[in-house]
C-alpha positions in Angstrom: -35.9 -27.1 18.0 -32.7 -28.4 19.4 -29.2 -27.7 18.2 -27.8 -24.8 16.2 -29.8 -23.2 13.5 -27.9 -22.4 10.3 -29.2 -19.1 9.0 -29.3 -18.7 5.2 -27.2 -15.6 4.5 -27.2 -16.1 0.8 -29.5 -13.2 0.2 -28.2 -11.1 3.1 -27.3 -7.4 2.6 -23.7 -8.3 3.4 -23.6 -10.8 0.5 -25.2 -8.7 -2.2 -22.7 -7.2 -4.7 -22.7 -3.5 -5.1 -24.8 -2.8 -2.0 -22.3 -0.4 -0.5 -20.7 -2.9 1.9 -17.4 -3.3 0.0 -14.8 -5.0 2.0 -17.2 -6.8 4.4 -17.6 -10.5 4.1 -19.4 -13.2 6.2 -17.3 -16.1 7.4 -18.7 -18.8 9.7 -21.6 -16.5 10.5 -19.4 -13.6 11.5 -19.1 -10.3 9.7 -15.4 -9.7 8.8 -14.1 -6.3 8.0 -11.5 -6.6 5.2 -11.6 -2.9 4.4 -8.3 -0.9 4.4 -7.7 1.5 7.2 -9.2 4.9 6.5 -6.9 7.9 6.2 -7.9 11.5 6.5 -7.1 13.9 3.7 -4.3 15.5 5.8 -2.7 12.1 6.5 -2.8 11.2 2.8 -1.2 14.6 1.9 1.5 14.0 4.5 2.2 10.5 3.2 2.4 11.9 -0.4 4.8 14.6 0.7 7.0 12.0 2.4 7.0 9.8 -0.6 8.0 12.7 -2.9 10.8 13.8 -0.6 12.1 10.2 -0.5 12.0 9.9 -4.3 13.9 13.1 -4.6 16.6 11.9 -2.2 17.0 8.6 -4.1 17.2 10.4 -7.4 19.9 12.7 -6.1 21.9 9.8 -4.8 21.7 7.9 -8.0 22.6 11.0 -10.0 25.7 11.5 -7.8 26.8 7.9 -8.3 26.4 8.2 -12.0 28.4 11.5 -12.1 31.1 9.9 -10.0 31.3 6.9 -12.4 31.6 9.3 -15.4 34.4 11.3 -13.7 36.2 8.1 -12.8 36.1 7.0 -16.4 37.3 10.3 -17.6 40.2 10.4 -15.2 41.5 7.0 -16.3 40.5 4.5 -13.7 40.2 4.2 -10.0 42.3 5.6 -7.2 45.7 4.1 -6.3 46.1 4.1 -2.6 
């Protein structure tokens, strides 16, 4: 046989749905890993902690701005420099 042989990957384990190979696809005869990067439990917890801390900071800043606007309205307008 001369030339390239095109393998039939239609019934391959990489093409079967629900076979435990989620995120793996075959393109041009190559196995492509489309899976997200794995994170350890400690890394996930650290990321969650960072996210919570950032949300608290943003909430505090928005609350401070709102209180400043309320005080400005109560005092009768802006500052005259």
